[in-house]
Structures are given as structure tokens and as C-alpha cells.
N, C-alpha and C positions, 0 to 999 in steps of 0.2 A: 345672709343668715349663717353660712358656714364660717365666714370670717369672724362673726360675733361669737360663735361657739368656740372657735379656736382661741380667740383672745380671752374669753371667759375662763377657759381651761388653763391657759397660761397664767392669767392673773391669780387663779386659785393656787397654782403651783408655787407662785412667788410669795404667797401669804405665809405668816408665821406658822409654826407647827401646831400651835393651839388655835382653837376657833376664835374668831374675832367677830363680835357683834357690835353694832351701833344701834342704840335704842333710846327712846324718850318720847317727847311730844314736840310737834311742830304746828305752826299755823300759817295759813296763806297771808294773813294780815301782817304787814311788815312792822307794825308797831308792837306786836306781841313777841315776847321772848321765846326763843327756841331753846329747849332743854334737851340736849343729846349727850350721851355718855358712851364711851367705848369700853369693851371688856376684852382683855386678852390681846390687845394690839396697840402698838405705839403709833398713833395717828393724831393729826390735828384736824379739828372740825371748825369750819367757818361758814357763815351765812352772808350772802349778798343778795338782797331782794328775795326772790323765791327760789334761789339756787343754794343748795347745801353742797359744800365742797369738803371732801375728806381726803387728806393727803398722808401717804406713807413715805418712806424714803425712796420708793420706786414708782408709786402710782398716784394718780390724781383721779378721784371718783366723784362724779357730780350727779345730783338728783334734783329735779324740779318739783317743788311743792304744788300740788294741784289746788285749784280754787275750791274751797269748802269753808263753811262758817265754823268758827271756834277751833279749839285745839284738836289735833288728831294724833293717834299713836303712830310712832315711826319705828320700823325694824328693818335692818339691813345686815346681812352676813357678808363680810368681806369676801370678794371673789365672785359673787353672784351677779347676774346681769339684771336682776330686778330687786326692788325694795317694796315693802308694804307701808303705805301711808293710809291710816284709817282702814277702811275695808277695800282699798284699791291697790292693785299691783301696778307699780310704775317702773318704767325702764330707767336704767342708770347708764351714764356714759363714763368711759374711762380711757385714760391715755398714760403713757409713761411720763414720769417727771422729766422736764426739760424738752418735751416734744412740741412746746408752743401752745 
């Protein structure tokens, strides 16, 4: 828990000066399109199966879409250890780029 808090604080410190939000709609169904946009941050967003991967020049952040029918709202603020999908709070994982 302490390590997660320290990594989250460090990740937040590495983020751009302005706030970075990733928002849109996601679905657990792999045949439905995921529509996510970022504001205030130069990142790429990809989806493979139920995993959303957001990559900056320094960090790789991943979120797993929980099972639920239909599209759900998605909200994540760069540097946080949790994202909101629908009415659920989900944990995110993150690691430095190049760490495997």
C-alpha cells in the first residue's frame, strides 16, 4: 500500500503541469468501439481485449474494463491510482516506459 502511494505520488509529479483527463465511453464487449479522448496531455490510447493502455513518454497506465452490459462512462485523471468506469471505481496499474 505504501509503495502504491509513493508510485502514485511520483507519477503525479511526472505529469504535465496542466491537468490531464481521459474520458469517454467503453464497453466490455470487444466488438463495440471504445471512444476515449484525452485533454491536456500528449498520450496514446489503445485497447486490446478488455485492457485499455494509455502511454506517455514516461509511463504506461493500464485499466481493465469490468464486465457490464452496454457502454459505460470512463473517467481517469492522469497520475491517479483509480479510474471510474460507469459507477465503479477500478484500480489502474502503471509502470515506467521500458520496464517490460
